[in-house]
C-alpha positions in Angstrom: -0.1 -0.1 -0.1 1.4 3.2 -1.1 1.3 6.7 0.6 -1.1 9.4 0.0 -0.2 12.9 -0.5 -2.7 15.7 -0.9 -2.1 19.4 -1.7 -4.1 22.1 0.1 -4.1 24.9 -1.9 -6.0 27.1 0.7 -3.7 26.3 3.3 -0.5 26.3 1.2 0.4 23.1 2.9 1.1 19.5 1.7 -0.3 16.5 3.8 0.9 13.1 3.7 -0.4 9.9 5.0 2.1 7.2 5.0 1.6 3.7 4.7 2.2 3.0 8.3 -0.5 5.4 9.0 -3.2 3.6 6.4 -2.4 0.1 7.7 -3.0 1.4 11.7 -6.3 2.5 10.5 -7.2 -0.6 8.7 -6.1 -2.9 11.5 -8.4 -0.7 13.9 -11.5 -0.9 11.6 -11.0 -4.6 11.2 -10.5 -5.0 15.1 -14.0 -3.1 15.1 -15.7 -5.3 12.9 -14.5 -8.6 14.7 -14.9 -7.2 18.3 -11.5 -7.4 19.1 -9.4 -5.5 21.6 -7.3 -2.5 20.5 -4.5 -3.2 23.3 -1.9 -4.5 21.1 1.2 -2.8 19.1 0.4 -0.4 16.2 4.1 -0.2 15.2 6.3 -0.8 13.4 4.5 -1.7 10.0 5.9 -5.3 10.0 4.3 -5.9 13.4 0.6 -5.0 11.9 1.1 -6.8 8.6 1.9 -9.8 10.9 -1.3 -9.0 13.1 -3.3 -9.1 10.0 -1.9 -12.2 8.7 -2.5 -14.1 12.1 -6.0 -13.0 12.1 -6.8 -13.9 8.3 -9.5 -16.5 7.9 -6.6 -18.9 6.4 -4.8 -18.8 9.8 -7.8 -19.0 12.1 -9.0 -22.1 9.8 -5.7 -23.8 9.8 -5.7 -23.4 13.8 -9.3 -25.1 14.2 -8.1 -27.8 11.7 -4.9 -28.6 14.2 -7.4 -28.3 17.4 -9.8 -30.4 15.5 -7.1 -33.2 14.7 -5.8 -33.1 18.1 -9.4 -33.7 19.6 -10.2 -36.5 17.5 -6.8 -38.0 17.7 -8.4 -39.7 20.7 -10.5 -42.1 18.8 -7.3 -43.8 17.3 -5.2 -43.9 20.6 -5.3 -46.4 23.1 -7.8 -47.6 23.9 -8.9 -47.5 20.5 -12.6 -46.9 19.3 -11.6 -48.0 15.5 -13.7 -51.4 15.8 -16.8 -52.9 14.3 -18.6 -53.1 17.7 -18.1 -52.4 21.5 -19.8 -55.2 22.6 -18.0 -57.2 25.4 -19.3 -60.4 24.2 -17.5 -60.2 20.7 -14.0 -59.2 21.2 -13.2 -57.5 18.0 -9.6 -56.2 16.9 -9.2 -52.4 17.5 -7.5 -50.7 15.0 -4.5 -48.3 16.9 -2.3 -45.8 15.3 1.3 -46.6 15.9 3.0 -45.1 19.1 5.4 -43.3 17.3 2.9 -41.5 14.9 0.7 -40.6 17.6 3.9 -39.0 19.5 4.8 -37.0 16.5 1.2 -35.5 15.5 0.7 -34.5 19.3 4.2 -33.2 19.3 3.5 -31.2 16.1 0.2 -29.7 17.2 1.9 -28.8 20.8 4.5 -27.0 19.2 2.2 -25.1 17.0 0.5 -24.0 20.1 3.5 -22.8 21.3 4.2 -20.8 18.4 0.8 -19.5 18.4 0.8 -18.4 22.2 4.2 -16.5 21.5 2.8 -14.6 18.1 0.0 -13.4 20.3 2.1 -12.1 23.2 4.6 -10.8 20.5 1.6 -9.0 19.0 -0.2 -7.5 22.0 3.1 -7.0 24.2 4.3 -8.7 27.2 2.4 -6.0 29.6 -0.7 -6.5 28.1 -0.2 -10.6 27.9 0.1 -10.8 31.9 -3.5 -9.0 32.3 -5.0 -12.2 30.0 -5.9 -15.2 31.9 -6.8 -16.8 28.8 -3.2 -16.5 27.2 -1.8 -17.5 30.8 -3.9 -20.5 30.8 -2.7 -21.2 27.2 1.0 -21.5 28.1 0.4 -23.5 31.2 -1.9 -26.0 29.4 0.4 -26.3 26.4 3.5 -26.9 29.2 1.7 -29.6 31.2 0.8 -31.5 28.0 4.2 -31.4 26.5 5.4 -32.5 29.9 2.9 -35.5 29.8 3.5 -36.2 26.2 7.2 -36.6 27.3 6.5 -38.9 30.0 4.3 -41.0 27.5 7.0 -41.0 25.3 9.2 -42.8 27.8 6.6 -45.1 29.3 4.7 -46.3 26.0 1.3 -45.4 24.8 -0.3 -48.4 26.0 1.4 -48.6 29.4 0.4 -45.0 30.5 -3.4 -44.9 30.6 -3.9 -41.9 32.5 -2.7 -39.0 30.3 -3.6 -35.8 31.6 -3.1 -34.1 28.4 -6.6 -35.8 26.9 -8.3 -34.1 29.5 -6.6 -30.7 28.7 -7.6 -30.8 24.9 -10.8 -29.0 24.9 -9.3 -25.8 26.3 -8.2 -25.4 23.0 -11.3 -25.7 21.4 -12.6 -23.1 23.6 -9.5 -20.9 23.3 -10.2 -20.4 19.6 -13.9 -19.4 19.9 -14.2 -16.0 21.1 -18.2 -16.9 21.7 -17.0 -20.1 23.6 -14.9 -18.1 25.8 -17.8 -15.4 26.5 -20.3 -18.4 27.5 -17.7 -20.2 29.6 -16.8 -16.8 31.6 -20.6 -16.1 31.9 -21.2 -19.6 32.8 -18.4 -19.1 35.4 -19.9 -16.3 36.8 -23.7 -17.2 37.0 -22.7 -20.8 38.5 -22.7 -18.9 42.0 -25.8 -17.0 41.7 -27.7 -20.0 41.1 -26.3 -21.8 43.8 -29.0 -21.1 46.3 -31.8 -22.8 43.6 -29.7 -25.8 43.5 -29.4 -25.8 47.3 -33.0 -25.6 47.3 -33.3 -28.4 45.1 -31.0 -30.6 47.3 -32.7 -29.9 50.2 -35.9 -30.8 48.4 -34.6 -34.1 47.7 -32.8 -34.4 50.7 -36.2 -33.9 52.8 -38.2 -36.5 50.8 -35.5 -39.0 51.1 -35.9 -38.9 55.0 -39.5 -39.3 55.0 -39.2 -41.9 52.3 -37.1 -43.8 54.4 -39.4 -43.2 57.5 -42.4 -44.2 55.6 -41.6 -47.2 53.6 -39.0 -49.1 56.3 -37.5 -52.3 55.1 -40.0 -55.5 55.6 -38.6 -58.2 58.0 -40.2 -60.9 55.8 -41.5 -60.8 52.3 -45.5 -61.0 51.7 -46.1 -64.6 50.4 -49.1 -63.1 48.8 -47.2 -60.5 46.9 -44.8 -61.1 43.5 -43.0 -57.6 44.7 -40.2 -57.0 46.6 -41.5 -54.3 49.5 -40.6 -50.4 48.8 -38.2 -50.0 51.7 -36.4 -53.0 50.7 -35.8 -52.2 47.2 -35.8 -48.3 47.1 -35.2 -46.9 50.5 -32.9 -49.5 52.0 -30.6 -46.7 53.4 -30.2 -43.2 52.6 -27.6 -43.3 49.6 -30.3 -45.3 47.8 -32.7 -43.5 48.8 -31.1 -40.5 47.4 -30.5 -41.8 44.1 -33.7 -43.4 43.5 -35.4 -39.8 44.1 -33.0 -38.3 41.9 -33.7 -40.6 38.9 -37.4 -40.3 39.7 -37.1 -36.7 39.1 -36.3 -37.4 35.8 -39.1 -39.8 35.4 -37.2 -42.3 34.2 -38.3 -44.8 36.2 -41.6 -43.9 37.2 -44.0 -45.7 37.8 -41.4 -48.3 38.8 -40.5 -46.8 41.9 -43.9 -45.8 43.0 -45.8 -49.4 42.4 -44.8 -51.4 45.5 -45.8 -49.1 47.6 -49.0 -48.1 45.7 -49.8 -51.7 45.4 -50.1 -52.0 49.2 -51.9 -48.6 49.8 -53.2 -46.4 47.2 -52.8 -43.2 49.6 -48.9 -43.9 49.4 -49.1 -42.1 45.7 -49.8 -39.1 47.2 -46.1 -38.9 48.6 -44.7 -39.3 45.2 -47.3 -36.9 43.7 -46.1 -33.9 45.8 -42.4 -34.9 45.5 -42.6 -34.8 41.6 -45.2 -31.4 41.7 -42.8 -29.6 43.6 -39.5 -30.8 42.5 -40.1 -31.3 38.8 -42.6 -28.6 38.0 -41.8 -26.0 40.5 -38.2 -26.3 41.5 -36.9 -27.4 38.0 -39.1 -24.9 36.0 -37.9 -22.0 38.6 -34.3 -23.4 38.4 -34.2 -23.2 34.5 -35.9 -19.3 34.7 -33.4 -18.1 37.3 -30.7 -19.9 35.4 -31.5 -18.4 32.0 -32.1 -14.9 33.4 -28.8 -15.1 35.6 -26.9 -16.1 32.4 -28.2 -13.8 30.3 -27.4 -11.1 32.5 -23.9 -11.6 32.6 -23.6 -12.6 28.7 -25.5 -9.3 27.8 -22.7 -7.6 30.2 -20.4 -9.6 27.9 -21.8 -8.1 24.6 -21.9 -4.7 26.1 -18.1 -4.9 26.6 -17.9 -6.1 23.1 -19.9 -3.3 21.6 -17.6 -0.9 23.6 -14.5 -2.5 22.1 -16.2 -1.9 18.6 -16.9 1.7 19.3 -13.6 2.6 20.8 -12.0 0.6 17.9 -13.8 3.1 15.7 -12.8 5.8 17.3 -9.2 5.2 17.5 -9.3 4.6 13.8 -10.8 7.9 13.0 -7.9 9.4 15.1 -5.4 7.7 13.5 -6.8 9.1 9.9 -6.5 12.7 11.3 -2.5 12.3 12.1 -0.8 13.4 8.9 2.9 14.6 7.8 2.5 18.4 7.3 5.4 20.4 5.5 5.3 23.9 4.1 4.8 24.1 0.7 7.4 27.1 0.2 10.8 26.3 1.6 13.5 28.6 2.7 17.1 27.9 2.5 17.1 27.9 6.5 14.5 25.2 6.4 16.9 22.8 5.6 18.7 22.8 9.0 15.9 22.1 10.7 13.1 19.0 10.3 11.0 20.0 7.4 8.3 17.5 8.8 6.0 17.9 11.7 3.4 15.5 13.5 0.0 17.4 13.3 -2.6 15.4 14.7 -4.9 18.5 15.4 -6.9 17.9 12.2 -10.5 17.7 12.8 -11.7 16.1 9.5 -10.1 13.3 7.2 -10.1 13.3 3.3 -12.7 11.3 1.4 -9.7 9.5 -0.2 -7.9 8.4 3.0 -11.2 6.8 4.1 -12.0 5.3 1.1 -8.7 3.7 0.7 -8.6 2.3 4.4 -12.3 0.7 3.9 -11.3 -0.8 0.6 -8.3 -2.2 2.0 -9.7 -3.9 4.8 -10.9 -7.9 4.9 -14.2 -6.6 5.7 -17.1 -9.0 4.0 -17.8 -7.3 0.8 -21.4 -6.1 1.8 -20.1 -4.2 4.8 -17.6 -2.5 2.5 -20.4 -1.3 0.0 -22.4 -0.4 3.0 -20.1 1.8 4.4 -18.7 3.2 0.9 -22.6 4.0 0.1 -23.2 5.7 3.3 -20.1 8.1 3.3 -20.9 8.6 -0.5 -24.6 9.8 0.2 -23.7 11.9 3.2 -20.4 13.5 1.6 -21.7 14.7 -1.8 -20.6 18.4 -1.6 -17.6 17.7 0.7 -14.5 15.8 0.1 -14.1 15.7 3.7 -15.2 13.3 6.3 -16.0 14.7 9.9 -16.5 12.3 12.9 -20.1 12.5 13.2 -20.3 11.1 9.4 -17.8 8.3 10.2 -19.2 7.3 13.3 -22.5 7.2 11.7 -21.4 5.0 8.7 -19.8 2.8 11.1 -23.2 1.9 12.5 -23.6 -0.3 9.6 -21.2 -2.5 11.1 -23.8 -3.5 13.8 -26.5 -4.1 11.1 -27.0 -7.9 9.5 -26.9 -7.2 5.8 -28.8 -9.7 3.7 -27.5 -11.0 0.5 -28.2 -9.0 -2.4 -30.0 -10.7 -5.3 -27.7 -11.5 -8.3 -28.8 -10.8 -11.6 -28.7 -13.5 -14.0 -27.8 -13.4 -17.8 -30.8 -12.3 -19.8 -31.6 -14.2 -23.0 -33.7 -13.2 -26.2 -36.3 -14.5 -28.5 -37.7 -17.7 -27.7 -35.0 -18.6 -25.6 -36.4 -15.6 -23.0 -39.6 -17.5 -22.5 -38.0 -20.6 -21.7 -35.5 -18.7 -19.3 -38.7 -17.4 -17.7 -40.1 -20.6 -16.9 -36.8 -21.7 -15.5 -36.2 -18.7 -13.0 -40.1 -18.7 -12.1 -41.2 -19.1 -8.6 -44.4 -21.1 -10.1 -41.8 -23.8 -11.1 -40.5 -24.0 -7.8 -43.9 -24.4 -6.3 -44.9 -26.8 -9.1 -41.4 -28.9 -7.9 -42.3 -28.6 -4.3 -45.9 -30.3 -5.1 -44.1 -33.2 -7.2 -42.0 -33.7 -4.2 -44.7 -34.0 -1.8 -46.5 -36.6 -4.2 -43.1 -38.6 -4.4 -42.9 -38.5 -0.6 -46.7 -40.1 -0.1 -45.7 -42.7 -2.6 -42.4 -43.7 -0.6 -44.6 -43.9 2.2 -46.8 -46.2 0.5 -44.3 -48.2 -0.7 -42.7 -48.7 2.7 -46.3 -49.6 4.2 -46.3 -52.4 1.4 -43.2 -53.8 1.9 -44.1 -57.2 3.3 -47.3 -57.4 1.3 -47.5 -60.8 -0.6 -47.8 -58.9 -4.0 -45.4 -56.3 -3.1 -43.1 -57.0 -6.1 -45.8 -56.6 -8.6 -46.9 -53.5 -7.3 -43.4 -52.2 -6.9 -43.2 -52.3 -10.5 -45.6 -49.7 -11.0 -44.5 -47.6 -7.9 -40.5 -47.8 -9.3 -41.8 -46.5 -12.8 -43.6 -43.5 -10.9 -40.9 -42.9 -8.8 -38.3 -42.8 -11.8 -40.4 -40.7 -14.0 -40.2 -38.0 -10.8 -36.6 -38.6 -11.2 -36.2 -37.7 -14.9 -38.5 -34.8 -13.7 -36.1 -33.5 -11.2 -33.3 -33.9 -13.5 -35.0 -32.0 -16.2 -35.9 -29.4 -13.8 -32.6 -28.8 -12.5 -31.1 -28.9 -16.1 -33.5 -25.9 -17.0 -32.6 -24.0 -13.9 -28.9 -24.4 -14.4 -29.4 -23.2 -18.0 -31.3 -20.0 -17.0 -29.3 -18.8 -14.1 -26.0 -20.0 -15.2 -23.8 -22.3 -13.0 -22.3 -18.9 -11.2 -25.7 -17.9 -9.6 -27.3 -21.3 -9.6 -24.8 -22.8 -7.2 -24.8 -19.7 -4.7 -28.1 -20.9 -3.5 -27.6 -24.1 -1.3 -30.9 -25.4 -2.1 -30.1 -25.3 -5.6 -27.1 -27.4 -5.0 -28.9 -29.5 -2.4 -31.8 -30.4 -5.2 -29.0 -31.3 -8.0 -26.9 -33.4 -5.8 -30.3 -35.3 -5.1 -31.7 -35.3 -8.7 -28.1 -36.5 -10.3 -27.8 -39.1 -7.3 -31.4 -40.7 -7.8 -31.2 -40.6 -11.8 -27.5 -42.5 -11.6 -28.7 -45.2 -8.6 -31.9 -45.9 -11.0 -29.8 -46.3 -14.2 -26.9 -48.4 -12.4 -30.2 -50.5 -10.8 -31.5 -50.9 -14.1 -28.3 -51.9 -16.0 -27.7 -54.6 -13.1 -30.8 -56.2 -12.6 -32.8 -55.1 -15.9 -35.6 -53.5 -13.8 -36.3 -50.3 -11.8 -38.1 -52.6 -9.1 -36.8 -54.7 -6.3 -35.4 -58.0 -6.9 -35.4 -61.0 -4.9 -31.8 -61.0 -4.7 -31.8 -57.7 -2.9 -34.3 -58.9 -0.7 -32.2 -62.0 0.4 -29.0 -60.0 0.8 -30.7 -57.1 2.8 -32.6 -59.9 5.1 -29.0 -60.8 6.0 -28.0 -57.9 7.7 -28.3 -54.0 7.2 -30.1 -53.0 4.1 -27.3 -52.2 1.4 -28.8 -52.9 -1.8 -28.8 -50.2 -4.5 -32.9 -50.2 -4.2 -33.0 -49.5 -0.5 -30.0 -46.8 -0.9 -32.1 -45.2 -3.6 -35.3 -45.2 -1.4 -33.1 -43.7 1.6 -32.0 -41.1 -0.8 -35.2 -40.4 -2.2 -36.5 -39.8 1.1 -34.6 -36.5 1.2 -36.9 -35.1 -1.5 -39.2 -34.1 1.7 -36.9 -31.0 2.1 -38.3 -29.7 -1.2 -41.6 -29.6 0.3 -40.4 -27.7 3.5 -39.2 -25.2 1.4 -42.9 -24.1 0.7 -43.3 -23.3 4.8 -41.8 -19.6 4.7 -44.5 -18.8 2.1 -46.8 -18.8 5.6 -46.0 -16.5 8.3 -46.1 -18.6 11.1 -44.0 -21.2 9.5 -41.6 -18.2 8.3 -41.0 -17.5 11.9 -40.4 -21.0 13.0 -37.8 -21.6 9.9 -36.3 -18.1 10.9 -35.8 -19.4 14.4 -34.5 -22.9 13.2 -31.8 -21.0 10.9 -30.8 -18.8 13.7 -30.6 -21.6 16.3 -28.2 -23.6 14.0 -26.2 -20.5 13.1 -26.0 -19.0 16.7 -26.0 -22.0 18.9 -22.6 -23.4 18.0 -20.8 -22.1 20.9 -23.1 -23.7 23.2 -23.0 -27.0 21.4 -19.2 -26.2 21.5 -19.3 -26.1 25.4 -21.5 -29.3 25.4 -18.8 -30.8 23.3 -16.0 -29.8 25.8 -17.8 -31.3 28.6 -18.6 -34.3 27.0 -14.8 -34.8 25.8 -13.9 -34.1 29.7 -16.4 -36.6 31.0 -15.6 -39.3 28.4 -12.0 -39.3 29.7 -12.6 -39.2 33.1 -15.0 -42.2 32.7 -12.2 -44.1 30.7 -10.1 -43.4 33.6 -12.4 -44.3 36.4 -14.3 -47.5 35.2 -12.1 -48.7 31.9 -12.2 -52.5 32.0 -14.8 -52.4 35.2 -17.5 -54.2 33.5 -16.6 -57.7 32.8 -17.7 -60.2 30.0 -20.7 -61.9 31.3 -21.2 -65.4 31.8 -24.1 -67.5 31.5 -25.0 -67.6 35.2 -24.9 -63.7 35.0 -27.5 -63.6 32.4 -29.9 -66.3 33.9 -29.5 -64.8 37.3 -29.9 -61.0 36.1 -32.7 -59.0 37.8 -35.4 -58.1 35.4 -34.3 -54.7 33.8 -31.1 -55.0 34.9 -28.0 -54.1 33.0 -27.6 -57.7 32.2 -31.1 -58.7 31.5 -31.2 -55.8 29.1 -27.9 -57.0 27.3 -26.4 -53.4 27.7 -22.7 -55.0 27.2 -22.1 -52.5 24.3 -22.6 -49.8 26.7 -19.4 -49.7 28.6 -16.1 -47.2 29.5 -13.6 -49.2 27.7 -13.2 -46.7 24.8 -13.8 -43.2 24.2 -16.5 -44.0 21.6 -18.8 -46.1 23.9 -18.3 -43.8 26.7 -19.8 -40.9 24.9 -22.7 -43.0 23.9 -23.1 -43.9 27.7 -23.0 -40.3 28.5 -25.4 -39.7 25.6 -27.8 -42.2 27.0 -27.8 -40.8 30.5 -28.3 -37.0 29.2 -31.5 -38.2 27.6 -32.3 -39.7 31.4 -34.3 -42.6 29.5 -33.7 -45.7 31.5 -30.5 -44.2 33.2 -31.3 -45.7 36.5 -29.9 -49.4 34.8 -26.0 -47.4 34.4 -26.4 -46.0 37.7 -27.1 -49.5 39.3 -24.6 -51.0 37.4 -21.9 -48.7 38.1 -22.6 -49.7 41.6 -22.6 -52.9 41.1 -19.5 -53.6 39.1 -17.4 -50.8 40.9 -18.4 -48.7 44.3 -21.4 -46.8 45.3 -19.7 -43.5 44.9 -19.0 -44.2 41.3 -23.0 -43.0 41.1 -21.9 -39.2 41.6 -20.1 -39.4 38.1 -23.3 -40.0 36.0 -25.3 -37.7 38.6 -23.0 -34.8 38.1 -23.2 -35.3 34.4 -26.9 -35.5 34.3 -27.1 -32.2 36.4 -24.2 -30.3 34.1 -25.5 -31.4 30.6 -29.0 -31.8 30.9 -30.1 -29.3 33.8 -27.5 -26.7 33.1 -26.4 -26.4 29.5 -29.3 -28.0 27.6 -31.5 -25.6 29.4 -29.6 -22.8 28.3 -29.8 -23.8 24.7 -33.7 -24.3 25.4 -33.7 -21.0 26.7 -32.0 -19.2 23.9 -34.2 -20.8 21.7 -37.2 -19.2 23.2 -35.3 -16.1 22.8 -34.7 -16.1 19.1 -38.3 -17.2 18.8 -39.4 -14.2 20.8 -37.2 -11.7 19.0 -38.5 -13.2 15.3 -42.2 -12.8 16.6 -41.2 -9.5 17.4 -39.7 -8.3 14.3 -42.8 -9.8 12.2 -44.8 -7.8 14.2 -43.0 -4.3 13.9 -43.0 -5.3 9.9 -46.8 -5.9 9.9 -46.3 -9.5 9.1 -45.6 -8.2 5.5 -44.2 -10.3 2.5 -41.4 -10.0 0.2 -42.6 -9.4 -3.8 -42.3 -13.0 -4.3 -44.9 -14.1 -1.6 -42.5 -15.4 0.8 -43.2 -14.3 4.3 -40.1 -12.0 5.3 -37.4 -14.2 7.3 -35.2 -12.2 9.5 -31.7 -13.9 10.4 -29.7 -13.3 13.6 -26.3 -14.0 12.4 -24.3 -13.5 15.8 -25.1 -13.7 19.2 -24.4 -9.9 19.4 -27.4 -9.2 17.0 -29.5 -11.1 19.4 -28.6 -8.8 22.4 -28.2 -5.8 20.3 -31.7 -4.3 21.5 -30.7 -4.6 25.3 -27.2 -2.7 24.7 -26.6 0.9 25.5 -24.5 3.1 23.5 -21.0 4.0 25.5 -20.8 7.8 25.9 -18.1 10.0 24.7 -16.5 10.1 27.9 -16.3 6.4 28.0 -14.5 6.0 25.0 -12.0 8.8 25.7 -11.0 7.2 28.8 -10.8 4.1 26.9 -8.3 5.7 24.5 -6.2 7.2 27.4 -6.4 3.8 28.8 -4.8 2.2 25.6 -2.0 5.1 25.4 0.3 2.6 23.4 -1.9 3.3 20.4 0.1 6.9 20.2 3.5 5.4 21.8 5.5 3.9 18.6 8.3 2.7 21.2 6.3 0.0 22.5 
């Protein structure tokens, strides 16, 4: 980037904006867009170029790829998860990566993390790095992981089963995500705030556990007329068992099993369980979710407020940089040679439009934001070539907007081809294709319902021909749209690409099936092959892929206002809840590693007597032998099953039986953190997104676009979700922030 030199004939001076000034302004504007702190070095130019390179999307994607490789490495490390099944009764061979390759991959990842940490410290300065706990933790975690890797190298990959670095790997996933760090900090701060509600829930369970032990004392002898064990012996023999059984009952996983022994003896005992569930499940758990969501939202809104302040501060710092320039007299005398010919002048109150345009064009901002900024500045600066602070700050407010993608105009044909093109780009063609997709889906349902009909082979000949006709229509429709819009525009839309892949796949599979078997319908050979195991015939694969045609029908939903709100909420949820899913993945990872440490090999291969003498509904009787802690994959599956809380009491009893009573705390704590804490927040944010979409539709008067679609609003980031509740920082706060980050104007740092 070259210098900018402007001659001011009115004042008789020659102004110059150096390359370093321009790069500084560009970096600050990019910081504003990404909500990054401006507490980093701004000189010399090579540091700024390194800073821009480091935060470029390619470098960040590379770091994401490295972190992903490190996380996924656990699947092929000892104990490997690469086997056909995890069933203990089937001793299958596990594929494990050679030890030396594991060590090399991990070593390279850790070295890259060290380099990443050093570069971060170099860019922001050692003084600022000392104030950032995440960077300090970055060095500590990487150092501990490196030490643990060295120990594993000396002991061997399979001899050292407890590896501390496995437990620390999710840290890197959280570190590279700004939103995950915000959510983690908000979770940490809000945890203490909701401790009172958690304590109230614990007192509730404790209180009813004691009452249950009093109401249902263990019987001295079993009633010969009853085929059930009494309530006290089975569910309330002591306080720990009573506590665990009521925790499971709070999730309704063992209801009504836990109530039947007492209810069979006296129907009035149901009052005890009804009161417990009414207070705990419908009152305390609901109150817990509401308070937790509101508390978390309060802390997270504060975090978003800080992000807004960082953006406004970076915008102000960017404009101040644009005001700085080098000034030299236009007419010089001989004496001027003996003194400095240039002086630093930051007292300018406006910035030339040429300089501002050069800075905006040189950033890595999305083109939509660049265009919006330049358009606003051009409209507000038609008669003057200077940009004031008010004009600049007003234009930068467009960074907060969620700019929709502008429609791309397609190539126009002439003559008869124009009529064909009009049909290809018409919305009515899409609607007709959606109707065909609905009929296609209905026929697939009918075909599936008649799958075991005695005359299915005869019926399937007609149905297969109809489905193939639909397949030909999809192929012709996609070809027409592709020709009308041209490939460059056609593949800009995700649904077009989806329809093209679906149409081509179905067409190819039908042709392959016909070429092999000479018919489009199912054959006896395919029936016999599929009966031996998983359906893998060409006919079955074709029908499975054909089921995805239902998504063509779903696309019609935005034509209705209520469905537009629903689809907008689903789209927003998929886009904005990635950070919450990331936190949940980190929790899965940590608990899975802990589960392998604590319970690896605890569950033994069953004997015949174990299966014969197993209690009804137990782990052994239910044949849950594939659910164990012998590898990472199977441990994650157990955690997922417990998170769903359906029949999770079986796993609690199995852990107690194969290990100790205290092992049940592992699954209870997992249930509380994953189901009660994290997933409830996800539910709360979905409700928040839905409420925001309803509000936007009400403000727009439930209007529709020109093509008949209901207006769909998208919340691209969590910032846009909380934007309405944020407060603009005052000029005094921004000025104080500029004074705080005085290194912006100190070239010696």
